[in-house]
N, C-alpha and C positions, 0 to 999 in steps of 0.2 A: 404533420407531413405534409411532401410535396403534390400540388394536385397532378403534375404528369408525368411524377414517374413511380413503380410500385415501392413498398418500403424493399429496405437494406440491411438483413440480418447480417451484421458481422460473429463469426466464431470464436474466442479469444481461449486458447488452451494451450499448454507449454509441453513438453516433449516428455513423456513417461520416463521413470527411472530406469527402465529397458532398450528403451530407444538411445538414453544415455550410456549405458553400459556396453550393449552393441557397437555405438561410434566406436569406445574406448578400447574394445578388447575385440570387436572381429565376428564373433561368435555366441551361439548360447552355450556350448559347452564350456568354451574359456570365461564367458561371463560366471555361468554355473559355477567353474571353479575358484573363482576370486571370491564368490558370494562365499562358498563353501569355508574359504581360511578363513573367513572373519565370524562365523557361528552363524549366519543368515543360511536361507535355500532360496535357491532359483524358485521354487513354484510360487511364491509369495510374490514376488515380483512381477510374475509374469500374470497373476493373478491382476494384483491393481494395473497391469497395462490392459489388460482385457477387459476391465471394468471399465477406464476412461474411453477406451474403441466402442464399445458399446454405448456409453452414452453420448455419443460424438455421433453416432450412430443414427441412434434414436432423434435425437434432436434435428439434426441433418433430414431426417423423411421428414419431419414434422413442417417444415418452411413451405409455405405453399408455392405451389412449383412457377406461377406466376412472380413472384417475387424475387428479388436481388439479392445476393447474398457473396460475403467475403469469407476469408479467414486469416486471423493472425497471431502469429505464435509470439509466445512473451518475449519472448527474445527481439523481434523485429517492432516491438509496440513503438518504438519511438520514431519509427519510422513509417510506420501503416497512415494510412490516407484518411483519418475518418473523416465522415459527411456529415454535416448536421441531422438530416434525418435518418440516420442511423439508428437502426436498434443492436447493441452489444448483448452477447450472450456468454456469459464464463461459464468455460467448462470445465473445473479442478478443485481446486482447495480456497479456501478464503481469502491466500495472498495475493490470488490470484486478480482478483477484484481489486485490490488494493493497488496491484502492479500497472494494470489500466487504469484506473480512476485519473491519473497525474495527465493523463492523453488525450481527456474527454471534456469537452465542453458542452453539458447540458443534455445528451444522450441518454435515454433510459436503459439503465444496467437490469440483468435478468441473471443472477446466481443461479448453476446449477451442478449439484453434487453428484459425484458418480459414487462416492463412498461414502455411505453416511454414518455409516459405521466407523470410519476414522477420524471422520473431519468435524470441524466445530459447527459449522452450517450458519457460520453469525451471517456471513456476506452471500453463501449461495446456500439460501433455503430450501432449494425447489428441487425434487426428484426431475429427472431425464421426462417422463411421459408428462408432464406438467405445461410442457413448454408448448404443447398445442392450445391448451387454452388460454396461455398465456401471450402469445405473439398477438391472435386478435383483438385481447382484451386491452394491450397498450397501443396500438395501431384506434383504437375508439375512445381511448381516454377512459378507461374504466379500470386500470389496473392501480392496484393504491401502490403509488412511489410517493416512499417519504425520502427528503434533501437531508446529507448526510456533511457536515462541516471539515472542511480540508483546509490543512496549513500551507502558507506557504513562505518561503525563502527567497528572500532577495537581497543581491549584492550590488555595491555601490556605484558598478559599471554600466547594471542591467539588468543582468542573467538574472532569472529568476528556475526555482522548482516548484513543484507542489507536491504534496503528499495528503495519503489518505490516513493513514496509522500514524507515522510519527516522522520526523527529521532529526536527524542526529547531525553536529556541527563538531568537530573536532580532530584529531591526530588522524592519519590514513591506517594504521596501526592500532589506533584506542590507547595508543601511551599517551605521553602527557602532552597538552594543550595550552600555549599560553594565550591569554588573549583579555581584552578590560571588558567586563560585564555592563549594561546596563540596562536598568530595569524601568519600569512605567511609571515607577514614584520617583525618579528622578535621582535614583541610588546608583552609585558607580565603586568596580571594585575590578584589581587585576586580578584574575586568578591563574592558577594551572589545576589542572583536572584533565578524567577522561573522556571530557565531551560533556556536550549541551544534549539534551531530549528534549524536545515540544513536538505534546501529542493531541489528539483528537479524543471526542469522548468512543470513537469506533476504537482507537488506538487503546483508549481508556481500560480495555481489555489484556492487552498485552504487555511491551514491552515496560511502557507507564505504570503499569499494575504490578509488575515485579519490583518497582526500583519504590514504589510509593510503600507496597509492605514495609518495607525494610528501613522506611524515613518516617522517624517519630516526627510530628507535626505536620504530615504532608497535608496538600492543600486537596479540596475536597476534588476528586475527578471529575469532566463534565460528561454529558450524555451526547449521546451520539448526532442528535441533530441542535444541539445547543451551540452556538454562536461563542463557542469558548476554548480554549486549548490550558493544560498543561504543563509545567516544565521544570527539570529538574537538570541540576548539576552532578556529572557523575565524579563522585570522589576529589573533593575537590580539596589542595592540601595548602593549607597554612605554614607560611615562611616570611621571613623576613622583609620581602616582596610582594606575596600574595596572599590573600584574603580567604575566607570560604565559610564567610555571616550569608551569602545569597545563594543560595543551593535549591530553592523551592517556589512556586508559587502558582498564581494563576494569570491569565489574560484576557481580555473581553473582547467585543468585535470591534472595537475600533485601537484595541493595544497591541503593542510589541515591545518584543525587547530587541537589543542590541548588542552584537558582539565585535571587537575591533583586534583583528588577529595582531598577534605579537610573535609571530613566528612564522615562518615558508612555509607553506605547505600544510593550510588545512584544508578539510574536505567537508562538504556538506551534501550529503542525500539521503532520500529519503522511499521508506517501508523494506528497508533491507538492499536494496538493489543499488549495493555502492558502486558499480560499474556506470552508473548513468548519474555524475555527481556533478556537483560545481567543484571547485580549487579557487583556495582564499594565498593570498599573498600578504606576506606583513604590510599591514596597515591598514590593511582592504576594510571595508565597513559591511556585516552583512545584517540586516534583520526580519527579524518573523515574528508574524502574526497570522492570524485567522485571513483564509483567501476569501474572494469575493465568488468564489466559483465555488459550488459544491459537485456532489457525486448525488443524480439521482440515481434510484437503488427501488427497483420492484420487490416490494415485501410480500409475505402473506398479511390476506386479513384480520384485522385484530390483531396485527404485531407492533410493539410498544413500538415509538419513534425515539 
């Protein structure tokens, strides 16, 4: 931490479903009617909103009065000016940590779960009241922090994208994407598929896990801290001009996959945020591999790394 500045805590959250419904429908009555038409109850949505607000209140009250503070909404993360000395506190679902990770560079992250009965809690393992002891521990260097591997995609024009869970490359509508795939062992294949998914150990419990369960001979999925990635081609289509022999594998610390686009407008996005993407033109080259930057996540004492 800086010797001249007090620590800064940046709260990261996203709008609740109730906030989004009110923005669209205007009133609770209209939102309630909309939900009832779909067999849902407004009371459930309100309860979840209240749980999030209560968690934000508890966390905000626990920040020492002489510390600096900031707040970033998920939709504004790409524009938020994170500083090296920040402590980032994500209050919400596990995916919120993944959304923030790509914009961080070494800042410690504390994940707070406002709804432990609904969320998996893999990346948000702490209850709101625990923040009071966690913040001083992070500043003092006593909090257990484990690094998690991230995945990086880089275009040949220098643009790049980071992800904590996985990176998808393919057609923006998940339709047929045509490209040439080159693997680390020098094999090369022209493919037409529903896209390529490259995941980390953190993401190995999500999208990559669902693909692996349906894939005979799937490679072993990496651990969250392991400097390795897994990759899968979705629904490769064999034809006279395209193959389907290179559909899964692993990447080590210094290894990358490469694809060259053979149609206009392929997209590359990370962790489900399709609006924050790279666009590939015909002939453009993309490499995907483990990132040198890693997420520093505060975890409970004794948690597996």
